[in-house]
C-alpha positions in Angstrom: -23.3 27.8 9.6 -22.4 25.0 12.7 -18.8 24.9 13.6 -16.9 22.4 14.8 -14.6 24.3 16.7 -12.4 20.8 17.7 -11.4 20.9 14.4 -8.7 23.7 15.1 -7.1 21.5 17.8 -6.9 18.8 15.9 -5.4 20.9 13.0 -2.9 22.1 15.2 -1.7 18.9 17.2 -1.4 17.0 13.6 0.8 20.1 12.8 2.9 19.6 15.4 3.3 15.9 14.5 4.4 16.6 11.1 7.1 18.9 12.3 8.0 16.7 14.8 8.2 13.6 12.6 10.3 15.5 9.9 12.6 16.1 13.0 13.4 12.5 13.3 13.9 11.7 9.7 16.2 14.6 8.9 18.5 13.9 11.9 18.6 10.1 10.8 17.5 8.4 13.9 17.1 5.0 14.3 13.7 3.9 16.0 12.0 0.5 16.5 9.8 -0.1 13.7 6.6 0.7 15.5 7.9 3.8 16.7 9.0 4.8 13.0 5.8 4.2 12.2 4.2 6.6 14.4 6.8 9.0 13.7 6.2 9.0 10.2 5.0 12.5 8.9 2.3 11.0 6.6 0.3 9.5 8.9 -1.0 12.9 10.1 -1.3 14.1 6.8 -3.5 11.3 6.1 -6.0 12.3 8.5 -5.7 15.9 7.6 -7.1 14.5 4.1 -10.1 13.0 6.0 -10.8 16.5 7.7 -10.4 18.4 4.7 -13.2 16.4 2.9 -15.5 16.6 6.0 -15.0 20.2 6.4 -15.3 21.2 2.4 -18.5 18.9 2.9 -19.9 20.5 5.8 -19.2 24.0 4.0 -20.9 22.8 0.5 -23.7 21.6 2.5 -24.6 24.5 4.9 -23.5 27.1 2.7 -24.3 26.4 -0.7 -23.1 29.0 -3.4 -22.0 28.6 -7.5 -18.8 27.0 -8.5 -17.2 30.2 -9.5 -17.3 31.8 -5.8 -16.3 28.6 -4.5 -13.2 28.1 -6.1 -12.1 31.4 -5.8 -12.2 31.1 -2.2 -10.2 27.9 -2.4 -7.7 29.1 -4.1 -6.6 32.3 -2.8 -7.0 30.1 1.0 -3.8 28.3 -0.4 -1.9 30.0 -3.5 -0.3 32.8 -1.7 1.3 30.9 0.9 2.2 28.2 -1.8 3.7 30.9 -3.8 6.2 32.7 -0.9 6.9 29.3 0.3 8.2 27.9 -3.0 10.2 30.9 -3.8 12.4 30.8 -0.4 12.1 27.0 -0.7 14.1 27.4 -4.3 16.5 30.0 -3.0 17.5 28.0 -0.1 17.5 24.9 -1.8 21.2 24.5 -2.3 22.0 25.0 1.6 19.5 22.4 2.0 21.3 19.9 -0.3 24.8 20.9 1.3 23.0 20.3 4.5 21.7 16.6 4.0 25.4 16.1 2.7 27.1 16.7 6.0 24.0 15.2 8.1 24.3 11.7 9.4 22.2 8.7 7.9 20.5 10.1 5.4 21.6 9.3 2.0 18.0 8.3 0.6 16.9 12.2 1.4 20.1 13.3 -0.5 19.2 11.6 -3.6 15.6 12.9 -3.7 16.8 16.5 -3.0 19.5 16.2 -5.7 17.2 14.9 -8.1 14.8 17.1 -7.9 17.1 19.5 -8.0 18.2 18.2 -11.3 14.7 17.8 -12.8 14.4 21.4 -12.0 17.4 22.4 -14.2 16.2 20.0 -16.7 12.8 21.6 -17.3 12.2 24.5 -15.2 9.7 26.4 -17.1 7.2 22.9 -16.5 8.1 23.0 -12.9 7.0 26.5 -12.4 3.9 26.4 -14.7 2.8 23.2 -12.4 3.3 24.7 -9.3 1.9 27.9 -10.3 -1.3 25.5 -11.5 -1.0 23.7 -8.1 -1.5 20.9 -10.2 2.2 19.7 -9.6 1.5 16.7 -7.6 -1.0 15.1 -10.3 1.7 15.2 -12.4 3.4 11.4 -12.7 7.3 11.3 -12.4 7.3 10.0 -16.1 6.2 13.2 -17.6 7.9 15.5 -15.0 10.0 13.9 -12.3 9.9 14.9 -8.9 7.0 17.4 -9.5 5.2 16.8 -6.4 7.5 18.8 -4.2 10.3 20.1 -6.0 10.5 23.3 -4.4 9.1 22.6 -0.8 8.5 18.9 -0.1 5.5 19.2 1.6 3.8 21.2 -1.4 2.7 17.7 -2.7 -0.4 17.6 -0.5 -1.2 21.5 -1.5 -1.7 20.0 -4.8 -3.6 17.6 -3.7 -5.9 19.6 -1.8 -6.4 21.7 -4.5 -7.5 19.0 -7.0 -10.1 17.9 -4.3 -11.3 21.5 -4.3 -12.2 21.2 -8.0 -13.7 17.9 -7.6 -15.6 18.3 -4.5 -19.3 20.1 -5.3 -19.2 17.1 -8.1 -18.4 14.5 -5.5 -20.6 15.7 -2.7 -23.4 16.1 -5.3 -23.4 12.4 -5.9 -22.9 11.4 -2.7 -26.1 12.9 -1.2 -27.8 10.3 -2.8 -28.2 6.6 -2.2 -27.0 5.6 -5.6 -24.4 8.4 -6.1 -23.2 7.3 -2.5 -22.5 3.6 -3.4 -21.4 4.7 -7.1 -18.4 7.3 -5.6 -17.4 4.2 -3.0 -17.0 1.8 -6.5 -15.0 4.6 -8.4 -12.8 5.2 -5.5 -12.2 1.6 -4.6 -11.7 1.1 -8.5 -9.0 4.2 -8.6 -7.0 3.5 -5.6 -6.8 0.0 -7.0 -5.6 1.2 -10.1 -3.1 3.6 -8.6 -1.5 1.1 -6.6 -0.8 -1.2 -9.8 0.5 2.2 -11.1 -2.0 2.4 -14.0 -1.6 6.3 -14.0 2.3 6.0 -13.7 5.0 6.9 -10.8 4.3 8.9 -7.9 6.8 9.5 -4.7 3.5 9.5 -2.7 -0.1 9.5 -3.5 0.0 13.0 -4.5 -2.5 12.7 -6.7 -6.3 12.6 -6.0 -6.8 9.1 -8.1 -4.2 7.6 -5.3 -6.0 9.5 -2.2 -9.6 9.7 -3.1 -10.6 6.8 -0.8 -9.5 9.1 2.3 -11.6 12.5 0.9 -14.4 9.9 0.8 -14.0 8.8 4.5 -14.4 12.7 5.4 -17.6 13.2 2.9 -19.5 10.4 4.4 -18.5 11.3 8.0 -20.3 14.7 7.5 -23.3 13.2 5.3 -24.2 10.6 7.3 -24.5 12.8 10.2 -27.9 14.7 8.2 -31.2 12.8 8.7 -31.9 11.7 5.1 -32.8 9.0 2.9 -29.1 8.0 2.0 -27.8 8.3 5.4 -28.0 4.8 5.1 -26.0 4.2 1.9 -23.8 6.9 3.3 -23.1 5.0 6.8 -22.6 1.8 4.5 -20.2 3.7 2.4 -18.4 4.9 5.2 -17.7 1.6 6.8 -16.5 -0.2 3.7 -14.3 3.0 2.8 -12.9 2.9 6.7 -12.4 -1.0 6.6 -10.5 -1.3 3.4 -8.2 1.9 4.6 -7.9 0.1 7.6 -6.2 -2.9 6.6 -3.8 -0.6 4.3 -3.3 2.1 6.4 -4.7 1.7 10.0 -3.0 4.6 12.2 -5.0 7.2 10.5 -8.2 5.5 10.3 -8.2 4.4 13.8 -7.4 8.1 15.0 -9.9 9.5 12.9 -12.6 6.6 14.1 -12.0 7.5 17.2 -11.9 11.4 16.8 -15.5 11.4 14.8 -16.9 9.3 17.3 -16.2 11.4 20.2 -17.4 13.9 18.1 -20.6 13.1 17.7 -21.1 11.3 20.9 -24.0 13.1 23.1 -21.4 11.8 25.9 -18.1 12.5 25.1 -15.2 12.6 27.7 -14.3 15.6 28.8 -10.8 15.2 28.0 -12.1 15.1 24.4 -12.5 19.0 24.7 -9.5 19.6 26.9 -7.2 18.1 24.0 -9.0 19.9 21.2 -10.1 22.9 22.7 -7.1 23.9 24.5 -5.8 27.6 23.5 -2.5 26.4 22.5 -3.7 23.7 20.2 -6.2 26.3 18.4 -3.3 28.4 18.0 -1.2 26.0 16.3 -4.5 24.8 14.1 -5.2 28.3 13.0 -1.4 28.3 11.5 -1.5 25.2 10.6 -1.2 25.8 6.7 1.5 28.2 7.2 3.2 25.6 9.5 3.0 22.8 7.0 4.6 24.7 4.2 7.2 26.8 6.2 8.8 24.5 8.8 10.5 22.2 6.0 12.4 25.0 4.6 13.3 26.2 8.0 14.4 22.7 8.7 16.6 23.3 5.6 18.1 26.3 6.7 18.7 25.6 10.4 20.5 22.1 9.7 22.7 24.2 7.3 23.8 26.1 10.1 24.3 23.4 12.5 26.6 21.4 9.9 28.5 24.5 9.5 29.4 24.4 13.2 30.0 20.9 12.9 29.9 18.2 10.5 30.5 15.1 12.4 27.5 15.2 14.6 25.6 11.6 15.5 22.0 11.3 14.5 21.1 11.6 18.5 23.0 14.9 18.6 21.6 16.2 15.3 18.2 15.5 16.5 18.7 17.7 19.8 20.6 20.4 17.8 17.4 20.5 15.6 15.0 21.1 18.6 15.2 24.9 18.2 13.8 24.0 14.4 10.4 23.6 15.8 9.5 27.2 17.9 11.7 28.9 14.8 8.9 27.1 11.9 5.9 28.1 14.9 7.2 32.1 15.1 7.9 32.4 11.2 4.7 30.8 10.4 2.9 33.1 12.9 4.4 36.0 10.5 3.2 34.2 7.5 -0.3 33.3 8.5 -0.8 37.3 9.4 1.0 38.7 6.5 0.4 36.2 3.5 -2.3 33.8 4.6 -4.9 36.0 6.4 -4.8 38.6 3.5 -5.0 36.0 1.0 -8.1 34.5 2.4 -9.7 38.1 2.7 -9.0 38.7 -1.4 -10.5 35.5 -1.9 -13.6 36.4 -0.2 -13.7 40.0 -1.9 -13.4 38.5 -4.8 -16.1 35.8 -4.2 -18.6 38.5 -3.1 -17.9 40.5 -6.5 -18.8 37.2 -8.5 -22.0 36.5 -6.5 -22.9 40.2 -7.0 -21.7 40.3 -10.5 -24.3 36.9 -10.9 -27.1 38.4 -9.2 -27.1 41.9 -11.2 -26.6 39.8 -14.4 -29.8 37.4 -12.9 -31.5 40.7 -12.4 -31.0 42.2 -15.6 -32.3 38.6 -17.3 -35.8 38.6 -15.3 -36.1 42.7 -16.6 -35.3 41.6 -19.6 -37.9 38.8 -19.6 -40.6 41.0 -18.3 -39.9 43.4 -20.6 -40.8 40.6 -23.7 
């Protein structure tokens, strides 16, 4: 299967963007509007979502397999690290809240954290079950307040990713035909429009697939239109329309993906493209991007707690400088989590998937033998 190695570097840089973005938010820095928009940690996550649509589509197209092995590997790709970070996040939750109470200019964050904590105490079993199933992001606040990021604030996108994994084979199967590509585009437009009108309830962010399906669609169509098929024209149309709509709604991630994708498929891409996305540092971060994404927010809370214990009267600028060590600390801890939890989890998922494939082949062999005997 062809591997797009530039994706590793892109993941790494996006993960670093999220880490730095959260530093600016939790330090309470006041910035010009355009800079605050760039520092917004959800922008790189939007690109992550598009990238996921592309990668899963590429995997399903190039290496087709039955649903059970596929979803088993995907489950163990996400679940072990999520469980670990949720546990540590819960154990350190009070420290995070105490730190935010002493931090400058972040009352809105304090309200969110206190509200989530109250929701956990009110409905502990529901929150644990929701996170154990990785469907916590699909639950609106009317049913379980703050479930998208109760234990770990960034875990909402893990749930979103899992929701996509569950539905991806069906969506990609439909998108590979001309009618299916156009139908999928219309479905995404309808769902995202209904989501924006709160037809599915209230969500703090689009942690539900109905609110983010357009971004996954861009990734799916970006990959499928690269194949020389009869549906390529319809897929190109669906890609163009979906990107045009999202460009109006949320321009930064769409522009970023458009530039990256154009360079990726270009026969004469600039040399700087590979220097940026194939360099060792970016690829190192990319390999650990999932662990970094979940771990860093927990590390941020603990580091903030230590800082506010030393001084409770820091300005936003001083807090931002004091928080800088949290970046290398997050990367170092993420490396350990990647090696000790994430990689073994991936390996276990592959072993289970291989077992299911072997069992399926054995059943087919027995059925064929039985049919021959008849």
